[in-house]
FIVEXLO-79788 format. One line per 5 residues: number of its first residue (from 0); for each residue z, x, y of C-alpha. Coordinates in Angstrom, 2 decimals. Example, Ala and Ser with C-alpha at 12.3 -4.5 7.8 and 13.67 -1.06 7.14 Angstrom:
REM FIVEXLO-79788
0> 7.80/12.30/-4.50 | 7.14/13.67/-1.06
REM end
This chain:
REM FIVEXLO-79788
0> 20.26/14.78/1.39 | 17.64/17.53/1.19 | 14.07/17.41/2.39 | 11.34/17.80/-0.21 | 9.05/19.68/2.20
5> 7.01/21.00/-0.72 | 5.84/17.42/-1.32 | 5.66/15.97/2.19 | 2.37/17.19/3.66 | 2.47/15.20/6.88
10> 3.87/12.31/8.85 | 2.49/10.43/11.81 | 3.53/7.60/14.09 | 0.52/5.88/15.60 | -1.16/2.58/16.44
15> -4.64/1.11/16.27 | -5.73/0.16/19.78 | -2.08/-0.67/20.49 | -1.47/-2.60/17.25 | 1.64/-1.30/15.46
20> 0.80/-3.03/12.16 | -1.42/-0.23/10.94 | -0.87/-1.09/7.27 | -3.29/-3.98/7.61 | -6.12/-1.50/8.29
25> -5.69/0.90/5.37 | -5.14/1.38/1.65 | -4.38/4.74/0.11 | -3.97/6.68/-3.12 | -3.39/10.41/-3.52
30> -7.08/11.25/-3.09 | -8.54/8.52/-0.88 | -7.47/6.85/2.34 | -9.63/3.78/2.98 | -9.54/2.50/6.55
35> -11.35/-0.24/8.42 | -14.81/0.51/9.71 | -13.77/-0.29/13.29 | -10.43/1.53/13.30 | -9.59/3.70/16.27
40> -10.25/7.46/16.19 | -6.50/7.82/16.78 | -5.64/6.10/13.49 | -8.34/7.99/11.60 | -7.01/11.32/12.90
45> -3.44/10.39/11.96 | -4.52/9.55/8.40 | -6.43/12.83/8.07 | -3.47/14.83/9.35 | -0.76/13.13/7.31
50> -2.17/12.02/3.97 | -4.08/15.06/2.62 | -6.75/12.65/1.37 | -10.41/11.94/2.05 | -10.50/9.34/4.83
55> -13.34/6.85/4.39 | -14.29/4.04/6.74 | -15.53/0.82/5.15 | -15.34/-2.95/5.27 | -14.32/-5.48/2.64
60> -15.74/-8.98/2.88 | -17.22/-7.82/6.21 | -13.69/-7.20/7.52 | -11.94/-4.03/8.59 | -8.57/-5.31/7.33
65> -8.62/-3.04/4.28 | -4.86/-3.19/3.74 | -4.99/-6.98/3.59 | -8.00/-7.33/1.29 | -7.63/-4.32/-1.04
70> -4.90/-3.18/-3.45 | -5.47/0.38/-4.60 | -4.24/3.05/-6.97 | -5.95/6.15/-8.37 | -7.69/4.15/-11.10
75> -9.03/1.08/-9.37 | -9.30/-1.32/-6.48 | -8.43/-5.01/-6.51 | -10.65/-6.92/-4.09 | -11.54/-10.54/-3.25
80> -14.49/-12.31/-4.84 | -16.01/-12.56/-1.35 | -16.66/-8.81/-1.21 | -20.23/-7.83/-0.37 | -22.27/-6.12/-3.08
85> -22.85/-3.07/-0.89 | -19.10/-2.75/-0.31 | -18.43/-2.99/-4.03 | -21.00/-0.28/-4.76 | -19.29/2.05/-2.29
90> -15.94/1.63/-4.05 | -17.54/2.32/-7.42 | -19.27/5.39/-5.97 | -15.79/6.73/-5.18 | -15.02/6.62/-8.92
95> -12.85/3.50/-8.74 | -12.85/0.64/-11.20 | -12.99/-2.69/-9.40 | -11.86/-6.23/-10.10 | -12.78/-9.23/-7.98
100> -9.97/-11.79/-7.87 | -11.28/-15.32/-8.12 | -9.94/-18.30/-6.22 | -7.80/-18.51/-3.12 | -5.86/-15.26/-3.51
105> -8.27/-13.26/-1.37 | -5.61/-11.15/0.40 | -5.34/-8.76/-2.55 | -3.44/-6.12/-0.60 | -0.76/-8.68/0.22
110> -0.60/-10.02/-3.33 | -0.50/-6.78/-5.35 | 1.88/-3.82/-5.04 | 0.77/-0.84/-7.13 | 1.05/2.86/-7.81
115> -0.31/4.89/-10.73 | 2.63/3.89/-12.94 | 2.91/0.13/-12.55 | 2.05/-2.93/-10.50 | 3.82/-6.02/-9.17
120> 1.76/-9.17/-8.64 | 2.22/-12.45/-6.77 | 3.76/-14.86/-9.34 | 1.35/-17.61/-8.32 | -1.76/-15.72/-9.39
125> -3.08/-17.03/-12.75 | -2.10/-14.94/-15.77 | -5.75/-14.47/-16.72 | -6.27/-12.68/-13.41 | -3.10/-10.62/-13.84
130> -4.42/-9.26/-17.13 | -7.64/-8.16/-15.43 | -5.69/-6.61/-12.56 | -3.69/-4.63/-15.12 | -6.85/-3.43/-16.85
135> -8.49/-2.40/-13.58 | -5.49/-0.45/-12.31 | -4.70/1.00/-15.73 | -1.02/0.04/-15.54 | 1.27/-2.76/-16.66
140> 1.27/-5.59/-14.10 | 4.39/-7.73/-13.78 | 4.66/-10.95/-11.80 | 7.76/-11.42/-9.67 | 9.01/-12.49/-6.26
145> 10.65/-9.93/-4.00 | 13.20/-11.07/-1.41 | 12.01/-14.63/-2.07 | 8.42/-13.73/-1.06 | 5.35/-14.09/-3.26
150> 3.30/-11.68/-1.14 | 4.78/-8.57/-2.71 | 2.23/-6.15/-1.25 | 2.96/-7.25/2.30 | 6.72/-6.71/2.14
155> 6.81/-3.43/0.19 | 5.08/-0.05/0.21 | 4.76/1.97/-3.01 | 3.45/5.42/-3.90 | 3.70/7.72/-6.92
160> 6.89/9.22/-5.47 | 8.83/6.14/-4.35 | 8.84/2.72/-2.71 | 10.31/1.00/0.33 | 11.21/-2.68/0.08
165> 12.13/-5.60/2.35 | 15.74/-5.52/3.54 | 16.54/-8.78/1.72 | 15.53/-7.33/-1.65 | 18.45/-7.80/-4.04
170> 20.00/-5.03/-6.15 | 18.63/-6.73/-9.25 | 15.12/-6.79/-7.76 | 15.41/-3.14/-6.71 | 16.30/-2.13/-10.25
175> 13.40/-4.15/-11.61 | 11.01/-2.51/-9.14 | 12.25/0.92/-10.20 | 11.59/-0.02/-13.83 | 8.08/-1.37/-13.16
180> 6.87/1.30/-10.72 | 8.79/4.09/-12.53 | 9.98/5.65/-9.27 | 13.11/5.44/-7.16 | 13.16/3.32/-4.00
185> 15.17/1.90/-1.14 | 15.17/-0.92/1.39 | 14.19/-0.42/5.01 | 12.23/-1.51/8.05 | 9.56/-0.11/10.37
190> 8.30/-0.79/13.89 | 11.82/-1.43/15.25 | 13.13/-3.84/12.64 | 10.07/-5.25/10.86 | 10.79/-5.65/7.10
195> 7.13/-6.24/6.12 | 6.54/-2.64/5.12 | 3.08/-3.02/3.62 | 1.82/-4.23/6.99 | 3.37/-1.29/8.87
200> 2.73/1.76/6.65 | -0.15/3.65/5.02 | 1.28/6.15/2.52 | 0.74/8.24/-0.57 | 2.91/10.78/-2.38
205> 1.97/13.50/0.14 | 2.65/11.81/3.45 | 2.67/8.65/5.51 | 1.41/7.01/8.68 | 3.55/4.34/10.34
210> 3.58/2.29/13.53 | 4.59/4.38/16.54 | 7.52/2.08/17.46 | 9.27/3.07/14.22 | 12.65/4.62/15.06
215> 14.14/7.87/13.83 | 16.67/5.98/11.71 | 13.85/3.95/10.13 | 11.93/7.16/9.38 | 14.95/8.49/7.52
220> 15.13/5.40/5.34 | 11.36/5.49/4.84 | 11.38/9.12/3.72 | 14.30/8.44/1.38 | 12.61/5.41/-0.17
225> 9.22/7.11/-0.56 | 10.81/10.09/-2.28 | 10.50/12.72/0.45 | 14.29/13.13/0.73 | 16.55/13.69/-2.28
REM end
């Protein structure tokens, strides 16, 4: 395997006030890294160093759990219907299209996995909403379970260069993810054996931030899955 150092801008292992599940606090594309308004300076610094993106603090539905409540790609942001008007205006000011998901599926970051080439959506979300999610993100959105989970955004991490999926993801599901997201990927864990990658990682195609308990072996799998190692 060879390192694609021309693509990988930075990497960081960190925590947020001791919490290893840093993915719950952030959502990222190749230009923007959105983090919770109350995140630690340590996490903010790690995102600035690793992601080569503009780091912006904000809240969604008066919460700093951006990774839970927001699914993001370069075209748009999927957010809950409970989002405050001022929060919505800020996202639009960043040049993002927005769609507010109606009903009980408020944890949009857990329910949608997206990059700039495709999206995977919780199969329980109504098809009328899936169509609007597709339009907002500007990509085809496909409903499917991954590793027997509906919360596809919580168990996987995807960028424009690759994806990392739950360790129980089948070969058939991996191939389908490759087809939908139009990138290569792999299975792996973070934070010493946690397979819920979306909760542990903030990443784009230039770099990544992951919980500081993540082992060297896990970093190797992560970099392979996210396309930083050929």
